[in-house]
C-alpha positions, 0 to 999 in steps of 0.5 A: 267302256271307260276304266273306272277311276279309284275312289279318293279313299282307296287311293289314300289307303294305297298311299299309306300302304306304300309309305309303310312298306317303304318305311319297313324296307328302310328300317330293315336295311338300316337294321341289317346295316347296323348288325353288319357293323356290329359284327365287323367291330366284334370280329376286330376285337375277338382274340385269335384262335391260339389265344383262345386255346391258351386262356383259362377254361374253369374256376377253382371252387373251395367249399367251406364248412360252418367253421371256415375249414375247407372240406372240398376243393373242386376244379378247375380240371382241364385235361389235355387240349385235343386238336380237332383231328384227335377228337373221335368222330363219334364225340363230334357227331354226338355233340352236334346232334344233341346240342345243335343239329344244324351246326354246319348249316347256320351262320352262328344263329339258328333262325329255325331253332329260335322260331321254335323256341319262341313258339314254345315260350309263347305257348307257356307264357303263363308259366314264367319260363325263359326262352330256351333251346335256341342257343347254337354251339357257337352261341354257347361258346361265345357265352362261356368265353366272353359273357355270363349266364345272367339272363337278359335281353342285352346279354342275349343280343351280345351273344348273337353278335359274338356268335355271328362274328366268331363264325366269320373269323373261325372255321366250323372245325375250329369252333367245334374244337374250342367248344369241346375243349372248353365246355363244362361237363360237371364235377369240376371237369372242363373239356372232353379230356377232363370229363373222360378222365374223370368219368372213364379214367382214360383220354378223350381221344379213345372215347367210344360211341357209348361213352361219347353219348354219355359225355354229350348228354351232360352239357344240358344239366351237368349236375343232374346227369353226372354219372358220379351223381346218378348213373341211371340218370346219365344212362337214360340221358345217353339213350336220348342222345343216341336216339337223336343221333339216329334221327339226325342220320349221324349213326345207323339203327344198327350202330345204335342197337349195338351200344350197351350203355349198362356195360360202360365202365365208370371210373370210381370216385377217389378219396371221397367220404360222407361229406360229398353227399352234402356237397353234391346236393349243395353245389347243385344249387350254385348256378341258381345263386351266382353267375361267376364262372371264371374267378375262384370262389369260396362257397361257405356252407352250413355243414358242421364237421363234428356233427357230420362225423357223428352222423356218418358214424351213427349210420355205419354203426347202426344200419343193419347188415345189407341195408343202407342208411340216411340221415339229415340234421337241420338247425332251427332255421333250416341250415343243414348241419349233417347229411349222410346219403348212404353207408359209403359214398365211394361205393354208392353216390346215390343220395338217399337223404335227398333223392330216394322216395320211400314209404314213411309208415306211421311217421306219416301220422304226424300230418294226420294228427296235425290236421286233427289238432287244427280242426279242434281236437286236443291231446286229451280228447277221448277216442275209441279204439275199435273195429272200423270199416271205411269203404271196405277197408278195415285197418287192424292193430298189430296185436289184433285187439282193441283198447276201447276208450282211450285219449288222443295222446295214447292213440298217437303214442302207441300208433293205434291204426284204427284211431288214425283211420277214424281221424282221417275219415273225419278230417278228410284224406284230402285235408291230410294230403294238403297238410303234408304238402303244406309242410314241405312234402313234395312227392305225390300223395294218394288219398286212399284211406290207407294213406294215414298209415304212410303208404305214399312215398316221401323223401327223408329231407322233406319229412325232416323239414316237416318235423323241424317246422313243428319244432319251430312252433309252426313256422316253415323251415326250408333246408339250405346248405349255402350260407354265402359265396365270395370271390377269392378276394373276399367280395360277397357274391351271394348271402342266404336270407332266412324267411321267418314269416311263413306260418304253417299252423298256429303255435298252439297246434304245433305245441299240442303236436309236440305234446304227442311227439314227446309222449311217443318217445317217453312211453316206450315206442321210441325209448331208444331215442332218449338222450337224457334231455327233452326229445320229441319224435316219431317212429315209422315202420313199413309193411314187411319191415322194408323201411325203418324211420325215426324223426325227432328234435331236441335243443334246436336240432331236428334229425331224420333217419331212414334205413332199408334196402335199395331194392326195397326187400324186407329186412328182418328185425328192422323197425323205426324204434330200433336201429333208426332210433338208436342212430338218432340217439347216438348222433344227437348226443354229439349234436346237442352236447354243447347246446343248452337243454331246452324244455318244450312248452308242453310238459311230458304227460304220460298215459296212466296205463301202458297198453302194449306199444306198437309194432315198432317197439315189439317187432310188428309192423304197425301198418303192415296190414295194407299193401303198398298200394293201400289195399288191405291184406287178408292174412289172418295169421297171428303176428309173432311176438318179438323174442328180443323184447322178452315177453309176449304182448298182452292186451290191458284189462278194459278198466285200465283204458279210461282217459286220464282224469287230470283233465275234464273230458268232453262228451264221450263219442269215438272222436269227441261230439263236437268233432264228429258233428262238424262243429269246430270246438273252442280252440284252447288258450295259447300255452305260455 
């Protein structure tokens, strides 16, 4: 049988395919040829090994205060150059395992790692993330010596060429020696010897396996995993390094099990003070704003030396014995003028102002009343302090009594729990959480009914920025610490620009909440925060007196204060209206001394009667009737009176509880008829 001839169409297709294959082969060969030429040219231009050993491997960073004075000088810290044979094998194995497992097998780039990183990047293409995790040790070394961290395709291509060239010119042992002696480990330490002396106070030639795991874990994020910034984070990262080493076969399971990271002795920080809480926080953001890593730079910051000194003194003086304290002071544009993260930086570098998350107590009611004001309530809207049940949750007031008909201003000033709960039910707990997030609360918030009493953990700096946005009439405030970065010669590398365009709430909402905050300071709940000029603020005390807060503002400065124990145990006598409010006042008298007195747009309006102040004035936790998870406490015992206040709290006579007559009252329901019916009342006119 004769063989069938292929059809003309099929022959034509086969011809096209052969042409494309030939073109692809030619293009591949041409590309490889160009790559080889580029690598050869790069090899010819590379410095010798001894020259690279003697070149600088760090930069001087001078941190300046707002007045231009140098407050901290960092790096470069070099240590001794350790030849490969003096570097402990555990250190080499740890670094290779965690940074470049196939270091001894690849030619300078790792196709497997690049493919995996590309796949992950493709899966996360909607998240806007960079291609990460594909750089070999050789690529990192090339970038650190010859390039910058500016992310671009051109820089990545040059990095690949240089890495291939370095692999042709130097041995694997030489490359690893260069890398370990030049890589940045944080805290101004360049190279393993500088890192070892900084963190362990001995030469890197004697690093053991536990110490090597800690040091190797720093390269990924020196600021985040630094033992001097967060010991636990460094230990947790070192555990990951040991697991990776075991998985890579660098150590045996018995060797890994024998390591006790908790017993590693860290060298104490020397000659440090409270300003280091601020510089640690601010400099962690430096890599995000500048790429310069060689030339000396000056970092000009927002910190005010006089305010910082006053803040440190206020915390040391007022924090109860056995407790920690933190303070953050923001200028009206978000500039951090003072930051204290604890009583003593030398003994504890954990920054409680920016890292710790604690329950804010009734200070969280700011967001409850913000949501209510935005929904149409006003300070003089009548409300009823009466028993309330929300899905089985029945919050109670600290005196176990109810004031009857009062107004919103009084309910806020004396932190009435039942009214806050009713408002939360009406505006919606999700709406309150959304309001808190809108104002900068970054932590996760529960939406149980008890959330209105501050049962979710928050950070002090986030709460402070929320109060600062109220002081700024509803415009968002973003805390910042770096004003500008210049080279040693004065060339500008970065300059901060404040965004004044993000409005969180209408100005009249901020003004009416300021009205409430003024009343809280002037009616006794936070009288210790008075400084002889207009102040608006709010106290916060958590159950069993575990946390005390005061946050407030005056004359353009917003300050937040927190006190408590790191282990969250109860502190006898700790309420927001006492030690935190006193610390606020002591600091603010210095902070605003040279500023003109500024009146608020709303005049102080005091209630016509004085029901007993909330627990924060008389030693009773105002939200102490819920557990940390928001469940009610069924203890029916009467809370004791605080002898320090000199009298037993007493309920006012019912006749004294009528709303103020100064303003016409809307129809009387527990929260105002319009509010309860879901019809938004007419918004009040803007205050002049």
